[in-house]
Each structure stands twice: as C-alpha cells, then as structure tokens.
C-alpha positions as CSV (number, residue, x, y, z in Angstrom):
1,M,-3.2,22.6,28.6
2,A,-4.0,20.4,25.6
3,G,-1.4,21.9,23.6
4,V,1.3,21.2,26.3
5,I,0.3,17.8,26.4
6,R,0.2,17.2,22.9
7,G,3.9,18.5,22.5
8,E,4.8,16.1,25.3
9,W,3.6,12.8,23.3
10,I,3.5,14.0,19.8
11,V,7.4,14.7,19.1
12,W,9.3,15.3,16.2
13,P,12.7,13.2,15.8
14,Q,15.4,15.5,17.0
15,G,18.9,15.0,18.1
16,N,19.8,11.6,18.8
17,N,16.5,10.4,18.1
18,V,16.9,11.1,14.6
19,Q,19.4,8.5,13.9
20,R,17.6,5.9,16.1
21,V,14.3,6.3,14.2
22,S,16.4,6.2,10.8
23,D,18.0,3.0,12.1
24,E,14.8,1.4,12.8
25,F,13.5,2.1,9.5
26,E,16.7,0.8,7.7
27,A,16.3,-2.4,9.6
28,K,12.8,-3.0,7.8
29,A,13.9,-2.8,4.1
30,D,17.3,-1.3,4.1
31,I,16.2,2.2,3.3
32,S,18.6,4.4,5.0
33,G,17.8,8.1,6.0
34,C,13.9,7.7,6.7
35,I,12.6,9.4,9.7
36,G,8.7,8.9,9.1
37,A,6.0,7.7,7.0
38,I,3.5,10.2,5.9
39,D,-0.4,9.4,4.8
40,G,-3.9,11.0,5.2
41,S,-6.9,9.3,6.5
42,H,-10.5,10.4,6.3
43,I,-12.6,10.9,9.8
44,P,-16.3,10.5,8.7
45,I,-18.6,13.0,9.9
46,N,-22.3,13.9,9.4
47,K,-22.8,16.5,6.5
48,P,-22.2,20.1,8.1
49,E,-25.0,22.6,7.9
50,E,-22.7,25.0,6.2
51,N,-20.5,24.3,3.1
52,G,-21.5,20.6,3.6
53,R,-20.4,19.8,-0.3
54,D,-17.1,20.9,0.5
55,Y,-16.4,18.1,3.0
56,Y,-17.9,15.1,0.3
57,N,-15.1,13.0,-0.5
58,R,-14.5,10.5,-3.1
59,K,-15.6,7.9,-0.8
60,Q,-19.1,9.4,-1.3
61,G,-19.6,10.5,2.2
62,Y,-18.5,13.4,4.5
63,S,-15.2,13.7,6.2
64,V,-12.2,16.0,7.7
65,L,-8.8,14.9,6.7
66,L,-6.2,13.8,9.3
67,Q,-2.6,14.0,8.1
68,G,-0.1,11.7,10.0
69,I,3.7,10.9,10.1
70,V,4.4,7.8,12.0
71,D,7.4,6.2,13.2
72,C,8.5,2.5,13.4
73,D,7.0,2.2,16.7
74,L,3.8,3.3,15.2
75,K,3.6,6.6,16.9
76,F,2.4,9.7,15.5
77,T,5.5,12.2,15.5
78,N,3.5,15.0,13.5
79,V,-0.4,15.3,13.1
80,Y,-2.4,17.8,11.0
81,C,-6.2,17.7,10.7
82,G,-9.6,19.3,9.9
83,D,-9.3,20.4,6.4
84,L,-12.0,19.5,3.8
85,G,-12.7,15.8,2.9
86,S,-12.7,16.7,-0.8
87,F,-9.0,17.7,-0.7
88,H,-6.1,15.7,-2.0
89,D,-3.2,14.5,0.3
90,V,-0.9,16.8,-1.3
91,R,-3.1,19.9,-0.8
92,L,-3.4,18.8,2.8
93,L,0.3,18.6,3.2
94,R,0.8,22.1,1.5
95,R,-1.3,23.6,4.1
96,S,0.4,22.1,6.9
97,D,3.0,23.5,9.3
98,L,5.3,20.9,8.4
99,F,5.5,22.0,4.7
100,Y,5.9,25.5,5.6
101,L,8.8,24.7,8.1
102,A,10.4,22.4,5.6
103,G,10.3,25.3,2.9
104,V,11.8,27.8,5.5
105,N,14.7,25.8,6.8
106,R,14.6,22.1,5.5
107,Q,17.8,21.3,7.1
108,A,16.2,21.9,10.3
109,V,13.3,19.6,10.0
110,F,15.2,17.1,7.8
111,P,18.8,17.0,9.2
112,R,21.7,15.2,7.2
113,K,19.3,14.6,4.2
114,T,16.8,12.5,6.0
115,F,13.3,12.2,4.4
116,L,9.7,10.8,4.9
117,L,8.2,8.1,2.7
118,G,4.9,8.6,1.0
119,D,2.6,6.6,-1.4
120,K,2.5,7.8,-5.0
121,G,-0.1,10.1,-4.2
122,Y,2.9,12.4,-3.2
123,I,4.9,12.2,-6.3
124,G,6.0,15.8,-7.4
125,V,5.8,17.3,-3.9
126,G,8.1,17.7,-1.7
127,K,11.0,16.1,-3.6
128,K,14.0,17.1,-1.5
129,W,12.1,15.4,1.7
130,I,9.6,12.7,0.6
131,V,10.5,9.6,-1.3
132,T,7.8,8.0,-3.4
133,P,7.6,4.7,-5.5
134,F,8.2,5.3,-9.1
135,R,5.2,5.8,-11.2
136,D,4.4,2.6,-13.0
137,N,3.9,2.8,-16.7
138,N,4.5,-0.6,-17.2
139,D,7.9,0.1,-18.3
140,L,9.9,-0.1,-14.8
141,I,13.1,-2.0,-14.9
142,Q,13.6,-4.7,-12.2
143,Q,15.3,-2.6,-9.9
144,Q,12.8,0.2,-10.0
145,V,10.2,-2.7,-9.1
146,D,12.2,-3.9,-6.2
147,F,12.5,-0.3,-5.1
148,N,8.8,0.2,-5.0
149,R,8.5,-2.9,-3.1
150,R,10.9,-1.6,-0.2
151,V,9.1,1.6,-0.2
152,S,5.6,0.0,0.1
153,S,6.6,-2.2,2.8
154,T,8.4,0.2,4.9
155,R,5.8,2.8,4.7
156,V,3.0,0.6,5.5
157,V,3.4,1.7,9.4
158,V,1.5,4.7,8.8
159,E,-1.7,3.0,7.6
160,Q,-1.2,0.4,10.5
161,A,-1.0,3.3,12.8
162,F,-4.3,4.8,11.3
163,G,-6.1,1.3,11.6
164,I,-5.0,1.0,15.3
165,L,-6.1,4.5,16.1
166,K,-9.4,3.9,14.7
167,A,-9.6,0.5,16.2
168,H,-8.7,1.9,20.0
169,F,-11.2,5.1,19.5
170,R,-14.0,4.0,17.5
171,R,-15.6,7.3,17.6
172,L,-13.2,8.6,14.8
173,K,-15.2,5.9,12.3
174,Y,-17.9,8.3,12.8
175,M,-18.2,11.7,14.4
176,E,-21.6,13.3,15.1
177,L,-20.2,16.3,16.6
178,R,-21.6,19.8,15.0
179,D,-18.9,21.9,16.7
180,H,-15.9,21.9,14.3
181,K,-13.4,23.4,16.5
182,F,-14.4,20.8,19.3
183,M,-14.1,17.9,16.9
184,L,-10.4,18.7,15.8
185,Y,-9.6,18.7,19.8
186,V,-11.2,15.1,20.0
187,I,-9.3,13.9,17.0
188,M,-6.0,15.4,18.3
189,G,-6.8,13.9,21.6
190,C,-7.0,10.6,20.2
191,C,-3.8,10.7,18.5
192,V,-2.0,11.7,22.0
193,L,-3.9,8.8,23.6
194,H,-2.9,6.5,20.8
195,N,1.0,7.5,21.6
196,M,0.2,7.0,25.4
197,C,-1.1,3.5,24.8
198,I,1.8,2.2,22.7
199,S,4.3,3.8,25.0
200,H,2.6,1.6,27.7
201,G,2.7,-1.4,25.8
202,D,-0.5,-1.4,24.3
203,N,-0.4,-1.4,20.5
204,G,-3.9,-2.2,19.9
205,V,-2.9,-4.7,17.0
206,D,-5.4,-7.2,18.7
207,L,-8.5,-4.7,18.1
208,V,-7.7,-4.2,14.4
209,D,-10.3,-6.0,12.1
210,N,-11.2,-6.2,8.6
211,D,-13.5,-3.0,8.8
212,N,-10.7,-0.7,8.9
213,A,-10.4,-1.0,4.9
214,D,-11.6,2.7,4.9
215,D,-8.2,3.7,6.3
216,I,-6.5,2.9,3.0
217,D,-5.9,6.1,1.0
218,D,-8.1,6.3,-1.7
219,N,-5.6,9.2,-3.0
220,A,-2.9,6.5,-3.6
221,D,-4.1,5.6,-7.0
222,D,-4.3,9.4,-8.1
223,D,-0.7,10.8,-8.9
224,S,-0.5,14.4,-8.3
225,D,1.6,15.3,-10.9
226,D,2.7,18.3,-9.1
227,D,5.9,19.4,-10.7
228,E,7.7,20.9,-7.9
229,G,11.2,22.3,-9.0
230,D,13.1,21.4,-12.3
231,P,13.8,17.7,-12.6
232,N,16.9,18.5,-14.2
233,A,18.4,20.9,-11.3
234,E,21.7,20.0,-9.9
235,E,20.5,18.5,-6.6
236,L,18.8,15.1,-7.1
237,T,15.6,14.3,-5.8
238,R,15.6,12.2,-2.4
239,Q,14.0,9.4,-4.7
240,M,16.6,9.4,-7.2
241,E,19.5,9.7,-4.7
242,L,18.2,6.8,-2.5
243,F,17.7,4.6,-5.7
244,S,21.1,5.3,-7.0
245,R,22.6,4.5,-3.6
246,I,20.6,1.1,-3.2
247,Y,21.5,0.2,-6.9
248,P,24.4,2.0,-8.0
249,D,24.5,-0.1,-11.4
250,A,21.2,0.5,-12.4
251,A,20.5,2.0,-16.0
252,L,17.3,3.6,-15.9
253,P,15.5,4.1,-19.6
254,L,15.8,7.2,-21.1
255,R,12.2,9.1,-21.6
256,G,12.2,12.5,-23.8
257,G,15.7,12.9,-23.5
258,R,16.3,12.5,-20.0
259,R,16.2,10.0,-17.2
260,V,13.0,8.4,-15.8
261,V,12.2,9.8,-12.5
C-alpha cells in the first residue's frame, strides 16, 4: 500500500508533463531542456549500534542520506534514501534506481535530450543527463560565470524543497528510531506528504527558518572528479551542449590541447 501511495504522489515527468516541467524551468533562467534539480540531504540520526562509524558524516554527526529530484513546483519527482551518511552524493546517485535506469535506457528517462541540474559535486558523473556548473579554477570566461549563475539560480529549488520538507516534518531534523527499515518508511512518507501539502496549496515557505542551514549540501565544494566517459567523445556533454546553445559565440580557452569542460 505504501508503495502505491508513493507512486501516486512522487511521479517522474512523462508524456506532456515533460514539456510542461521543462518550460517552467526555462522560465526561471532561460535554461531549456531541464526536467529536474538533483541534490542530497542528510537526515541526522543517533549512532547505530552496528557499523555506526559508517554513518558518520563530514558534519561530525551520524546520518542517512536522502537523494531528491525536484521540479519547479518544489515537488519531489524521484527520491532515494537510506544510504550511509559518509557517502558522497555521487556514490549515492550511482546506487539509485535512477542511475541504473538512465544507463539502461537514457531516452526513456530523459526524452528529447532533457536533463537534470546538479551542483558541482556532480561534475564528471551522468555527463549526458546532468548539467553542472563549470569547475572554477579562477580562469572562467564571463559567459561561463554567467552560465554558472544560471545553473545555480535554477537548481536552488531542490535546496528549497529540502528546507520546506524539514520545516513541515521537523522529526527529519533528528530521528531517534532504531529500526532502520521503518525509518526509511517514515522519510519516504514525509516526502509523499510534502507533495500532498504543495498540491493543496501549502508550500510551507512560512515555516522555513535560518536553522535549515544544514540542508545545504556539504559535498557542493568537493568535486567528484569522476571521469565518466571520454571528454573527446563525439557526443557532447549536456553541459557543453547547453552552454554552446546559450552562448553560440563564446570562445572557451584551451587547456592541455582541448577545450575546457
């Protein structure tokens, strides 16, 4: 029953909804083709009795991870949770059903070259279906700086959604449950209720306060540097394809004999 309810309220864009979601994202910062923003968030827990060290995160606490993909309405369209708090967001992504499905049939998951927006923690992974900011080594041209701003201002919806989720359901700020499986049901249930609230006009913005700073992803400043695929492959990464479409006359500097990506 829980799976049925989840399937009714956490729905991946399909059919006509793909274009609708894409249009809503494009209206934010003129980024066309985006159908979601992805990020991870820590759900703090008390130290597990078994393998507790594996749950210890860089925030110097214990947690399980929640991966969320969010649309412009701040609704979750895909969630995956329960992995160890010590994991990087990229490792979390690689363990998710979404990553597997995108690898098996990318066109079915991301039709018409649609993609997700992620922070720079996702650089190097999902290059054909995740667009990230350019890595900033203090040598970005102005168009790249502007591109990064567009990406950041558009993908902020996922951080807002996590903040609202934890404001609505404050138990997610610290879970004392010992039953790991039941804990995951509670987290998933809160994501479903979050979508229900928004669908009924309660976006929870008035509940968010400054103590939601823990929702900011601590992996955002840790580039994964996960070299997925050949950067010189015939098919451009979604990042470069989108950048070239927005800035057709931009001349990127050369580094090591090839264009900066």
